[in-house]
C-alpha distance (Angstrom), angle and dihedral (degrees) to the residues before:
residue distance angle dihedral
X1 . . .
X2 3.92 . .
X3 3.70 123.5 .
X4 3.87 133.7 -158.2
X5 3.83 124.5 -149.2
X6 3.77 114.1 -156.8
X7 3.91 120.9 -175.8
X8 3.81 110.5 -117.1
X9 3.94 98.7 177.0
X10 3.67 142.8 -22.0
X11 3.82 128.3 -163.7
X12 3.74 140.5 165.9
X13 3.86 120.5 -137.4
X14 3.81 125.9 -159.9
X15 3.82 113.9 -151.5
X16 3.84 105.7 -151.4
X17 3.76 125.6 -158.0
X18 3.93 102.6 -128.3
X19 3.75 96.6 178.4
X20 3.85 128.8 -99.7
X21 3.88 135.9 -65.8
X22 3.75 120.0 -114.1
X23 3.86 88.6 -94.0
X24 3.85 90.8 54.7
X25 3.81 98.8 -103.9
X26 3.80 114.6 145.8
X27 3.76 117.6 -109.6
X28 3.75 111.1 -145.3
X29 3.82 124.7 -173.1
X30 3.79 125.5 -168.1
X31 3.83 126.9 -141.4
X32 3.80 111.3 -172.0
X33 3.88 128.7 -159.0
X34 3.77 105.5 -158.1
X35 3.71 127.8 -160.1
X36 3.84 100.6 36.3
X37 3.78 115.7 171.9
X38 3.66 116.3 -101.0
X39 3.79 99.0 -121.7
X40 3.93 95.2 50.2
X41 3.82 110.4 138.3
X42 3.78 126.2 -133.1
X43 3.85 85.4 -114.9
X44 3.75 91.1 55.7
X45 3.85 92.4 51.6
X46 3.80 90.9 47.5
X47 3.81 88.4 52.1
X48 3.73 90.5 51.5
X49 3.87 91.5 46.4
X50 4.00 87.7 52.5
X51 3.71 91.9 48.8
X52 3.75 94.1 48.0
X53 3.86 98.9 43.3
X54 3.80 94.7 83.4
X55 3.78 94.8 56.3
X56 3.80 97.5 43.1
X57 3.89 120.1 98.0
X58 3.80 91.3 -133.5
X59 3.84 136.0 34.4
X60 3.76 118.8 -97.6
X61 3.77 111.6 -111.5
X62 3.83 96.2 179.9
X63 3.66 144.3 -11.2
X64 3.89 127.5 -134.8
X65 3.75 125.5 -164.4
X66 3.83 113.4 -160.1
X67 3.85 125.0 -168.9
X68 3.79 123.7 -179.0
X69 3.67 118.8 -159.7
X70 3.80 130.8 -172.0
X71 3.72 113.3 -144.0
X72 3.77 122.8 -163.1
X73 3.74 134.6 175.1
X74 3.74 117.9 -119.8
């Protein structure tokens, strides 16, 4: 049985370090860039992170790239 995978969505999210609470728990904020192209490379996303870092209110702790694919059988 053959299957087809079709890109539904792709996005990158920056996890920002926004400090800590009074009890010492980390505060994390997320800034999401929707509608990324399917074939974006990890290097491209890191270049985007490095370009965006100076204009964000908080330092970037990590980056996530999420790709959602719809799979159907033919």
